[in-house]
C-alpha positions in Angstrom: -34.0 31.0 37.8 -37.0 32.8 38.9 -39.9 32.0 41.3 -42.6 34.8 41.0 -42.8 38.1 40.7 -44.8 41.5 40.4 -44.6 42.7 36.9 -47.4 44.2 34.5 -45.3 42.8 31.7 -45.7 46.3 29.6 -43.0 48.0 27.3 -41.4 44.7 26.3 -39.8 43.8 30.0 -40.6 40.4 30.9 -43.1 38.7 33.0 -41.3 36.0 34.8 -41.7 33.0 36.5 -40.7 29.2 36.9 -42.1 26.3 37.9 -42.0 26.0 41.8 -43.4 23.8 44.8 -46.7 25.8 45.7 -45.8 25.2 49.5 -42.8 27.7 48.7 -45.2 30.3 49.6 -46.2 29.0 53.0 -42.4 28.4 53.7 -41.7 32.0 52.9 -44.1 33.0 55.7 -42.5 30.7 57.9 -38.9 31.1 57.2 -39.0 35.3 56.6 -41.7 36.4 59.0 -41.4 39.7 61.1 -38.1 39.9 63.3 -37.3 43.7 63.2 -39.4 46.9 63.0 -39.1 48.3 59.4 -36.8 51.4 58.9 -38.5 54.3 57.5 -35.1 54.8 55.2 -36.1 51.6 53.5 -39.6 52.5 52.5 -40.2 51.8 48.9 -40.0 54.3 46.4 -38.7 57.2 48.7 -36.9 58.7 46.3 -38.4 58.1 42.9 -40.5 61.2 43.0 -37.4 63.2 43.9 -34.1 61.5 42.3 -32.0 64.2 44.0 -33.6 63.7 47.6 -30.7 63.8 50.1 -27.9 64.7 47.9 -25.6 68.0 47.6 -27.3 69.8 44.3 -26.2 72.9 43.3 -27.8 74.5 40.1 -25.8 76.0 37.2 -27.1 78.9 35.1 -26.0 77.3 31.9 -24.6 73.9 30.6 -23.3 72.7 27.6 -26.2 71.9 24.9 -28.7 73.8 27.0 -30.7 75.0 24.2 -30.8 71.7 22.3 -32.5 69.8 25.3 -34.0 72.4 27.4 -37.4 70.7 26.8 -36.2 67.6 28.5 -36.2 69.6 32.0 -33.7 70.7 34.4 -30.7 68.7 35.0 -29.5 69.4 38.6 -25.5 68.8 39.1 -24.2 66.6 42.0 -21.0 68.5 42.5 -19.8 66.5 45.4 -21.3 63.5 44.3 -18.9 60.5 45.6 -20.3 56.9 43.9 -18.7 54.9 46.5 -20.5 56.2 49.2 -23.8 55.9 47.5 -26.0 53.0 48.6 -28.3 51.4 46.3 -31.9 52.3 46.4 -34.3 50.1 48.3 -37.3 50.3 46.0 -39.3 46.8 46.7 -42.8 47.2 47.5 -45.2 44.0 48.0 -49.1 44.5 47.2 -51.4 41.9 48.6 -53.4 41.7 45.1 -52.0 41.9 41.6 -53.4 44.6 39.3 -52.5 44.9 35.6 -52.0 48.6 35.4 -49.5 50.7 33.9 -48.6 52.0 37.3 -46.9 55.2 36.7 -45.5 57.8 39.1 -44.1 61.3 37.9 -40.6 61.8 38.2 -38.2 64.3 36.3 -35.0 63.9 33.9 -32.5 63.6 36.9 -34.1 60.4 37.8 -33.4 58.4 34.2 -29.6 57.2 35.3 -28.5 56.3 38.8 -25.2 55.5 40.1 -24.0 54.0 43.3 -21.2 52.0 44.8 -22.0 49.0 42.4 -20.9 51.3 39.3 -17.9 49.9 38.4 -18.5 46.2 39.4 -21.7 46.6 37.2 -19.8 48.6 34.3 -17.3 45.7 34.1 -20.2 43.0 34.1 -22.0 44.6 31.1 -19.1 44.6 29.3 -18.5 40.8 30.2 -22.3 40.3 29.2 -22.2 42.0 25.6 -18.8 40.1 24.8 -20.7 36.8 25.5 -24.2 37.9 24.2 -23.3 40.5 21.2 -27.0 40.8 20.4 -27.7 42.5 23.4 -27.1 45.9 21.4 -28.8 46.7 18.4 -30.4 49.2 15.9 -32.6 49.1 12.8 -31.9 51.6 10.3 -34.9 53.4 11.3 -33.8 53.7 14.6 -30.4 55.5 13.9 -31.5 58.7 14.3 -33.0 58.2 17.8 -30.0 56.4 18.8 -27.8 59.3 17.6 -30.0 61.6 19.7 -30.0 59.5 22.9 -26.1 59.4 22.7 -25.5 63.0 22.2 -28.1 63.8 24.8 -26.3 61.5 27.2 -22.7 62.2 26.3 -22.9 66.2 25.7 -25.4 67.3 28.3 -26.8 64.7 31.0 -23.8 62.5 32.0 -20.9 65.6 32.5 -23.8 68.1 34.1 -25.5 65.3 36.3 -22.3 63.6 37.4 -19.3 66.1 37.0 -17.2 64.1 39.5 -17.2 61.0 37.2 -17.7 62.5 33.6 -15.7 65.5 32.6 -16.3 67.7 29.6 -13.4 68.7 27.2 -15.0 70.8 24.7 -11.3 71.4 23.0 -10.9 67.8 22.6 -14.3 67.0 21.5 -14.7 64.1 24.4 -16.0 63.8 27.5 -13.3 61.9 30.1 -14.8 58.9 32.3 -13.0 59.5 35.4 -13.7 56.1 36.6 -12.4 54.0 33.7 -10.4 56.7 32.1 -12.2 56.2 28.7 -12.6 59.5 26.5 -15.7 59.4 25.1 -16.6 61.2 21.5 -19.2 64.1 21.8 -20.7 63.3 18.7 -22.2 59.8 18.1 -20.1 57.4 16.2 -20.8 56.4 12.4 -20.8 52.7 13.9 -24.0 52.3 15.5 -22.7 49.2 17.6 -19.8 51.3 18.9 -22.5 53.9 20.0 -24.6 51.5 21.7 -21.3 49.8 23.3 -20.1 53.3 24.3 -23.5 53.7 26.4 -23.3 50.2 27.7 -19.6 50.5 29.5 -20.5 54.3 30.9 -24.0 53.7 32.7 -25.6 50.8 34.4 -29.2 51.1 32.5 -30.5 49.5 29.7 -32.0 51.4 27.2 -35.2 50.2 25.3 -35.7 52.9 22.2 -39.0 53.0 20.6 -40.6 54.9 17.6 -43.9 54.8 15.6 -44.2 51.8 13.8 -43.6 52.0 9.9 -47.1 51.1 9.2 -48.2 53.8 12.0 -50.2 51.6 13.9 -48.5 51.8 17.5 -45.0 51.8 18.5 -42.3 49.3 18.1 -38.6 48.6 19.5 -36.1 49.9 17.1 -33.1 50.2 19.1 -31.7 48.7 22.6 -29.2 48.1 25.0 -30.5 45.5 27.0 -27.9 43.8 28.9 -30.1 42.4 31.7 -32.9 40.4 30.0 -34.8 37.8 31.8 -36.5 35.0 30.1 -35.5 35.6 26.5 -33.0 36.7 24.0 -33.5 40.7 22.9 -33.1 39.9 19.5 -36.7 38.3 19.8 -38.5 41.6 20.4 -36.4 43.7 18.1 -38.9 45.4 15.3 -41.9 44.2 17.4 -44.9 46.3 18.3 -45.8 46.7 22.1 -48.9 44.5 21.6 -46.8 41.8 19.5 -44.0 41.5 22.2 -46.9 40.9 24.9 -49.1 38.5 23.2 -48.1 35.7 26.0 -49.0 38.2 28.7 -52.5 37.1 30.4 -55.2 40.0 29.9 -52.5 42.2 28.4 -54.5 42.7 25.0 -57.7 43.7 26.6 -56.5 45.6 29.7 -53.4 47.4 28.7 -52.8 47.4 24.9 -54.8 50.6 23.9 -53.9 52.7 26.8 -50.3 51.8 26.2 -50.5 52.8 22.6 -52.4 56.4 23.1 -50.1 56.8 26.2 -46.8 56.4 24.2 -48.4 58.8 21.4 -49.2 61.7 23.9 -46.0 61.6 25.7 -44.0 64.9 25.5 -40.3 65.6 26.3 -40.2 66.7 29.9 -42.9 64.4 31.2 -41.0 61.8 32.7 -42.7 58.8 34.5 -41.3 55.9 36.5 -42.5 52.4 37.8 -41.0 49.6 40.0 -41.5 46.0 39.3 -40.1 43.0 41.1 -39.4 39.0 40.8 -38.1 36.5 43.1 -35.0 35.2 41.8 -32.8 31.9 42.7 -29.6 33.4 41.8 -27.9 37.0 41.3 -27.1 36.5 37.9 -28.0 39.7 36.0 -28.6 38.3 32.6 -31.0 35.5 32.6 -31.9 34.4 29.0 -33.5 30.9 30.1 -37.2 30.4 29.6 -39.2 31.1 32.8 -43.0 31.2 31.9 -45.7 28.5 31.9 -47.9 28.9 28.8 -51.9 27.5 29.0 -50.8 24.2 27.3 -47.8 23.6 29.9 -48.0 22.0 33.4 -45.8 23.2 36.1 -43.3 20.7 37.4 -41.4 21.1 40.9 -37.8 22.6 41.4 -35.6 22.8 44.2 -34.0 26.0 45.3 -32.4 27.2 48.4 -34.0 30.0 50.1 -30.6 31.3 51.3 -29.4 31.8 47.6 -32.5 33.8 46.7 -32.7 37.3 45.5 -35.5 40.0 45.4 -34.6 41.3 41.7 -36.3 44.9 41.3 -36.2 47.2 37.9 -36.6 51.0 38.1 -38.1 51.7 34.9 -38.2 55.3 33.6 -40.1 56.5 30.6 -39.1 59.7 28.4 -39.2 61.3 25.1 -36.7 62.8 23.0 -37.6 66.1 21.3 -35.8 65.8 17.8 -36.6 62.0 16.8 -39.9 61.5 18.7 -38.6 58.4 20.1 -39.8 56.8 23.5 -37.0 55.7 25.4 -37.1 53.2 28.9 -34.1 53.3 30.9 -34.2 50.2 33.0 -32.1 50.1 36.4 -31.9 46.7 37.8 -31.4 46.2 42.0 -30.7 42.8 43.5 -31.7 42.2 47.3 -30.9 39.0 49.4 -33.8 37.6 50.6 -32.3 37.8 54.0 -32.7 41.8 53.7 -36.4 41.4 53.4 -36.7 39.4 56.4 -34.5 41.7 58.2 -36.8 44.8 57.3 -39.9 42.6 58.3 -41.6 42.1 54.7 -41.5 38.8 54.6 -45.2 38.4 55.4 -46.2 40.8 52.7 -43.9 39.4 50.1 -45.5 35.7 50.9 -49.1 37.5 50.5 -48.4 39.4 47.6 -47.3 35.9 45.9 -50.2 34.3 46.8 -51.9 37.4 45.5 -51.2 36.9 41.8 -54.5 34.8 41.8 -56.6 37.9 42.8 -56.9 41.2 41.3 -57.8 41.9 37.7 -55.7 39.3 35.9 -56.0 35.9 37.9 -54.3 34.3 34.9 -50.8 35.7 36.0 -51.1 33.2 38.9 -50.4 30.4 36.5 -48.1 32.3 34.0 -46.0 33.3 36.8 -45.6 29.9 38.5 
């Protein structure tokens, strides 16, 4: 279950919340006050603008598929990369007031996929989720060209070049070998769209939301996805929806974000990579949460018991990029979970409590109720 979180609710991602005792805000202040100086290495967003920061990067002159994908930007290979030694990024950040904005930062193509020490564990979890919920993967006929382009960009170019210690290209065999799972991945997208989606799902720990111009030419709509980690809904309920229709329940979205979102998507070009972060406070470490966590205008909140020792801060690193051939817009989403104890240890308890209370301030006060 989810308590409160900061999430502008754009790009089909959930604005999460669950009914709670409002005194929990003050309990968080009391229980999770500042106890330790905040380490500099845990500052939010420290590596978002430089995805290769601190890693051993060696540029190659050429890589397979370079001419086909050069407009996406230069991919920097991590030749000595050992995923088992890479700690997950710390990307949490808490603001005292909530503002409904796009909140984009500029990054580059190297930031669309993140691999760390949780890789093997998460890949297994993703496969378990898809077995339980096959609807986590889907693609409309109109999205097939976009899906195939994303698949071939990832398998032919991005993964074996960015992470050569995990993905080894064998052109003679027409495959890329995942050295962690020992799976051979075909270079060409399978004819079965669901097999292409399954291969993506079991090789990277990112969800992918793939959008194209709507059939009626009015805005962008979700036409394919790999969505193992939704929160508060079944991904099938979003398939084919326009951005504005997917966000109808979100307070202030129509008047404050919908027009600018449509314009931004229409103008986005390959190589112009942007990212943002959201957060929510969860009462478990479950990756795939499909229950209902919103409170709508005609509902009243109810009290819910929860144990602070089993709460987590759930952050999504969302990266938006455009594909050069199909014109697709792709949002990759990497999920991070942090025990609430960590927030206490780094001294951010008071800031988080203030951020929770701050949902009733800012430019969209309706979020304070919606997210409870």
